[in-house]
C-alpha positions as CSV (number, residue, x, y, z in Angstrom):
1,M,33.2,-17.5,-22.0
2,S,30.8,-19.6,-24.2
3,A,28.1,-17.9,-26.4
4,F,25.4,-19.9,-24.5
5,F,26.7,-18.7,-21.1
6,R,26.8,-15.1,-22.4
7,I,23.2,-15.2,-23.7
8,H,22.0,-16.8,-20.5
9,L,23.8,-14.2,-18.4
10,A,22.3,-11.3,-20.5
11,L,18.7,-12.8,-20.2
12,S,19.1,-13.2,-16.6
13,I,20.2,-9.5,-16.1
14,L,17.3,-8.3,-18.4
15,A,14.7,-10.3,-16.4
16,L,15.8,-8.5,-13.2
17,A,16.0,-5.1,-14.8
18,G,13.3,-2.5,-14.1
19,C,10.6,-4.3,-12.1
20,G,10.3,-7.5,-14.1
21,G,11.1,-10.9,-12.5
22,S,11.7,-10.7,-8.8
23,A,12.7,-7.0,-8.7
24,L,10.4,-4.4,-7.1
25,C,8.8,-1.4,-8.8
26,P,8.8,1.9,-7.0
27,V,5.5,2.8,-5.6
28,S,4.6,6.1,-3.9
29,G,1.4,8.1,-3.8
30,N,-0.8,10.4,-1.8
31,V,-3.9,9.8,0.3
32,L,-6.7,12.5,0.5
33,V,-9.5,12.3,2.9
34,D,-12.4,14.6,1.9
35,G,-9.9,16.6,-0.2
36,E,-7.3,17.0,2.5
37,P,-4.0,15.0,3.1
38,L,-4.4,12.1,5.5
39,T,-1.4,12.8,7.7
40,T,-1.5,9.7,9.9
41,G,-1.9,6.0,9.2
42,F,-0.7,3.1,7.2
43,V,-1.2,1.9,3.7
44,V,-0.9,-1.9,2.9
45,Y,-1.0,-3.6,-0.5
46,H,-2.5,-7.1,-0.4
47,P,-2.1,-9.2,-3.7
48,D,-5.4,-9.5,-5.6
49,D,-4.4,-12.5,-7.5
50,D,-2.7,-15.9,-6.9
51,R,0.7,-14.4,-5.6
52,E,1.3,-15.3,-2.0
53,I,3.0,-12.4,-0.2
54,S,2.7,-12.1,3.6
55,G,4.4,-11.0,6.7
56,E,7.2,-8.6,6.3
57,E,7.3,-8.9,2.5
58,L,3.7,-7.5,2.3
59,P,4.2,-4.0,0.7
60,R,3.4,-1.3,3.3
61,A,4.1,2.3,4.2
62,E,3.4,4.9,6.8
63,L,1.7,8.1,5.7
64,D,3.8,11.3,6.4
65,K,2.7,14.8,7.3
66,E,1.8,15.7,3.6
67,G,-0.3,12.6,3.1
68,T,2.3,10.8,1.0
69,Y,3.7,7.2,1.2
70,E,6.4,5.1,-0.3
71,L,6.0,1.4,-0.2
72,R,8.6,-1.1,1.3
73,S,8.5,-4.8,0.9
74,G,10.5,-6.0,3.9
75,N,13.7,-3.8,4.0
76,R,13.4,-3.0,0.2
77,L,11.7,-0.1,-1.5
78,G,8.9,-1.0,-3.8
79,A,6.4,-3.8,-4.5
80,S,6.4,-6.6,-6.9
81,P,4.4,-6.0,-10.2
82,G,0.7,-7.2,-10.1
83,K,-2.8,-6.2,-8.9
84,Y,-3.5,-5.4,-5.3
85,R,-6.3,-4.5,-2.9
86,V,-5.3,-1.6,-0.9
87,V,-6.1,-1.2,2.9
88,I,-5.6,2.1,4.7
89,V,-5.7,2.2,8.5
90,A,-5.9,5.6,10.2
91,Q,-6.9,6.1,13.8
92,D,-6.8,8.9,16.3
93,L,-4.7,7.1,19.0
94,S,-5.2,9.9,21.5
95,T,-8.8,8.7,21.9
96,R,-8.1,5.3,23.2
97,A,-8.1,4.6,27.0
98,P,-4.6,5.3,28.5
99,D,-4.8,2.2,30.7
100,A,-5.7,-1.1,29.0
101,R,-6.9,-2.4,32.5
102,S,-9.6,0.2,32.7
103,A,-13.2,-0.9,32.8
104,V,-14.0,1.2,29.8
105,H,-11.4,0.6,27.1
106,P,-12.6,2.4,23.9
107,E,-11.2,1.7,20.6
108,P,-9.2,4.6,19.0
109,Q,-11.6,6.7,16.8
110,P,-11.2,6.0,13.1
111,L,-10.1,9.1,11.0
112,I,-11.6,7.5,7.8
113,D,-14.5,5.1,7.0
114,R,-13.7,1.7,8.5
115,R,-14.4,-0.1,5.3
116,Y,-10.9,1.0,4.1
117,F,-9.5,-0.9,7.1
118,V,-10.9,-4.3,6.0
119,L,-9.4,-6.3,3.1
120,E,-12.8,-7.8,2.1
121,Q,-14.5,-4.4,2.1
122,T,-12.0,-1.9,0.7
123,P,-12.9,-0.6,-2.7
124,L,-9.4,0.6,-3.3
125,R,-7.4,-1.2,-6.0
126,A,-3.9,-0.6,-7.6
127,E,-1.9,-2.3,-10.2
128,V,1.9,-2.1,-9.7
129,K,3.7,-1.8,-13.0
130,K,7.1,-0.7,-14.3
131,E,5.6,2.3,-16.3
132,A,3.2,3.8,-13.7
133,A,1.9,7.3,-14.6
134,A,1.9,10.1,-12.0
135,G,-1.1,9.6,-9.7
136,D,-1.5,5.8,-10.3
137,Y,-1.0,5.2,-6.7
138,D,-3.0,8.1,-5.3
139,F,-6.2,7.5,-3.3
140,K,-9.2,9.5,-2.2
141,V,-11.1,8.2,0.9
142,T,-13.8,9.6,3.1
143,R,-14.5,10.0,6.7
144,S,-18.0,8.6,6.5
145,S,-19.8,5.9,4.6
146,P,-20.5,7.3,1.1
147,K,-22.2,5.4,-1.7
148,S,-18.8,5.0,-3.4
149,A,-15.1,5.8,-2.9
150,S,-12.8,6.4,-5.8
151,Q,-9.2,5.9,-6.8
152,N,-7.8,9.1,-8.2
């Protein structure tokens, strides 16, 4: 094997190590609503830069009974490095009409402020990186429209 080939191979492996290159970084966190775990809903990370990620590759996760999530991009765990806007959708599906053909077809009641549902309105941001600290992907949301929402 030539020296050039060995160097090229080594650099290719290093580029894919960790979460550099096209590899994914592990992303998991907790969501609290008014200080309590949000136990139902979905978390979706939308790129907040020039990267184009859509469809199944858009990093997303379902919240579990402890209010935790672990992102998947398609069928792989994690998300590509970069900055994201974070959308969280949580609704009480028991409040929607049981029959879509009914004259009154109410929307499910939101469990959190609707601004977290909308990409253009969400104040939640995250930066996915290889060396993320504990709590970097945790979010605090509210049920009603406060003057501000915060991350961490």
